N, C-alpha and C positions, 0 to 999 in steps of 0.2 A: 272665343274660338274653341275653348275646351268643351263647351256645351255642344257645339256643332260636331266635333269629331266624336264625342261620346255617343251622341244620338246615332250617327252613321254607323259606328262600330257595333253598338248593341243591336240595332235592327238588322244590319247586314249579317252579323253572327247568328242571330235567331233564324233568319231566313236560310242562310247557307248551311249552317250546321245541320239543321233539321232536314233540309232537302238532300244534302250529301249523304247523310246516314240513311235516309229513306230510300234513295235511288241507287245506292252502291254499297260496296262492302267496306267503305271507309270507316275508320275508328273515330271515336269522339275527339280524341286529341289531334289527329291528323286533320279532321274537319275544322276544328277550332283554329288551328294554326293557319290553315289555308284561308279561312274566312277573314282572319285578322290581317293576313298579308294582302288579300284583295282589297279589303276596306281601306287599309293604309295607302296602298298604291293608288287606288282610285281617288281617294281624298286629295292626295298630293298632286296628282296629275290633272284630274278633271275638275274637282271642286275648287281648288285654289288657283289653277292656271287657266283652264279653258272657260269655265262658267263665268268668271268676271268679264271676259272679253267676248263672249258669244251668247247665243240664245239658249234657252233651256232645251229646245229640241236637239240642237247640235251637241250639246254637252251630254244629253241622254243617249244619243246615238253612239257617241264615243265611248260612253260607259258600257253600253251593250256590247260593242265589239271587244272592248277590253275584257269584260266579264266572260264572254264566250271563249276568247283565246286563252285566258287564264284557267278557266274550268276545264277546257279541252286538254290543255297541257298537263294539268294536275291529274286528270283521270288517266291519260295515256302514260305518264311517267310513273305514277304510283300503283298502276295495275288495278285501278278502281273499275268495277263492273258497270260502267255507265254507257248507255247507248246514245246515239246522236239525238233522238227525240228527248231524252232525259236532260242532256246538256242544254238543249234549246229551251226546254221548259224552265229549268233553273235560271237561265239567262233572261227569259221573259219575265219571270216573277221578280227578279232583282231589278230589271229595267223599269218595271212599273213603280217599284219602291223609289228608285233613283229619280224618276220624273217628279214625284211628289216631294221628295227630299230637296231637289233643286228648287222647286217652287217655294218651299218653305225658306230655303236659304236666301232667295231673292227678296222675299217679303220681310225677312228678319235680319237685315243688315249686312248682307254680303256687299263688299265694296265693288261697284261696277267700274271697270276700267275701259273707257272708250278711246283712249289714245291708241291702243293696238287692238282693233276689232278683227275678229275672226268670223268669216261667213262662208 
């Protein structure tokens, strides 16, 4: 499990910190903390709870909505200069990563739980 969370954290932080700093006036530290928060929340909610019980497509859609709301709230509350297209672009890039990350999780040992299926 350590390898799975480490991979998600590193890649999410690379994607998010770079795009936050590129598209807004966010500092490196604020971007890093935000990326770590989103990666941890997403891992706990989607990767450990939803993905074992649902399809990759559904888990990825939930990740996209979660990422959009999280990024939008961060930008609004921290005074970051992000426009709606920039928030959507960051969400799209992160969603593409999440799709392939979920695919990797499914192929490399995530325990599927069919007792409580979500569709």
